[in-house]
C-alpha positions in Angstrom: 30.6 1.1 -16.8 27.3 1.5 -18.5 24.6 4.1 -17.6 22.6 1.7 -15.5 25.6 1.1 -13.2 26.0 4.9 -12.7 22.3 5.7 -12.1 21.1 5.6 -8.5 18.7 2.8 -7.5 15.2 4.1 -7.3 13.6 3.6 -3.9 10.3 1.8 -4.0 7.3 4.2 -3.8 4.4 3.3 -1.6 0.9 4.8 -1.8 -0.9 4.9 1.6 -4.6 5.5 1.5 -5.5 6.5 5.0 -7.5 9.1 7.0 -6.3 8.6 10.5 -3.4 11.1 10.7 -1.7 9.5 13.7 -1.6 6.1 12.1 -0.5 7.6 8.8 2.4 9.3 10.6 3.3 6.0 12.2 3.3 4.3 8.8 5.3 7.1 7.2 8.0 6.8 9.9 8.2 3.1 9.5 8.4 3.3 5.7 10.8 6.2 5.5 13.2 4.7 8.0 13.3 1.7 5.7 14.4 4.0 2.8 11.1 3.7 0.9 9.4 6.8 -0.6 5.8 7.4 0.4 2.9 9.4 -0.9 -0.5 9.4 0.8 -4.1 10.1 0.0 -6.9 10.9 2.3 -9.7 10.1 -0.1 -10.6 7.8 -3.0 -10.2 10.3 -5.9 -6.8 11.4 -4.7 -5.7 7.8 -4.3 -6.6 7.0 -7.9 -5.0 10.2 -9.1 -1.7 9.3 -7.3 -1.9 5.8 -8.6 -2.0 7.1 -12.2 0.4 10.0 -11.8 3.0 8.5 -9.4 2.8 4.8 -10.4 3.6 3.4 -6.9 5.2 0.0 -6.4 2.8 -0.9 -3.7 -0.5 0.4 -2.2 -1.6 0.2 1.4 -5.3 0.8 2.0 -7.0 1.2 5.4 -10.4 -0.4 4.8 -11.8 1.4 7.9 -11.4 4.8 6.4 -14.9 6.4 7.0 -14.8 9.2 4.5 -15.1 7.0 1.5 -15.8 3.4 0.5 -12.3 2.0 0.7 -13.4 -1.3 -0.8 -14.6 0.6 -3.9 -11.1 2.3 -4.1 -9.6 -1.2 -3.8 -11.8 -2.4 -6.7 -11.0 0.6 -8.8 -7.3 0.2 -8.3 -7.4 -3.5 -9.1 -9.5 -2.8 -12.2 -6.8 -0.6 -13.7 -3.5 -1.9 -12.2 -1.7 -5.0 -11.0 0.2 -3.1 -8.3 0.4 -5.1 -5.0 -2.2 -4.0 -2.5 -1.9 -4.5 1.2 -5.1 -3.9 3.3 -5.2 -2.8 6.9 -8.3 -4.0 8.7 -9.6 -3.8 12.3 -8.6 -6.7 14.6 -11.2 -9.5 14.2 -12.8 -8.0 11.1 -12.8 -11.2 9.2 -15.6 -10.4 6.9 -14.0 -7.2 5.6 -10.6 -8.9 5.2 -12.2 -11.7 3.3 -14.0 -9.3 1.1 -10.9 -7.2 0.5 -8.9 -10.3 -0.5 -11.7 -11.5 -2.8 -11.7 -8.0 -4.5 -8.0 -8.3 -5.3 -6.0 -7.3 -2.2 -2.7 -9.3 -2.1 -2.5 -9.3 1.7 -4.5 -8.2 4.8 -2.9 -7.1 8.1 -5.0 -6.8 11.2 -4.6 -3.7 13.4 -2.9 -3.1 15.7 0.1 -4.2 13.6 3.7 -4.6 14.6 6.3 -2.6 12.7 8.5 -5.7 11.9 5.5 -7.6 10.5 4.2 -4.9 8.2 7.7 -4.1 6.9 8.3 -7.8 6.3 5.1 -8.1 4.4 5.9 -5.0 2.3 9.4 -6.3 1.5 7.9 -9.7 0.5 5.3 -8.1 -1.8 7.9 -5.9 -3.4 10.4 -8.8 -3.8 7.7 -10.9 -5.5 6.8 -8.0 -7.9 10.5 -7.3 -8.7 11.2 -11.0 -9.4 8.3 -11.2 -11.9 9.2 -11.3 -15.6 
């Protein structure tokens, strides 16, 4: 056996940029029950710091976070990284979701979201990233 067969498989790391603690807790429970690791940031500068220091496999951004311009965070992340970005937007907020997608988000999920849907989308984005050359 070689060393790669002996080393444990690294669980994908997700960065969640969110300010609503109850929704963040819900996302953390969903993600951790699926054996992903999660780090979270409650502001723009912390999210960029964690992106650079932790190198997550996927970023989830709530575009309705009031304490900072989440679309600016999205733009900043996209300018320095190709990490997949999933945006959470308010139900019916078509303008924000279109803007997020045009700024480089890979997917947009409307709130309220279902656990099965968000987990399926996360898996799809990670699968696509892992299949890339």
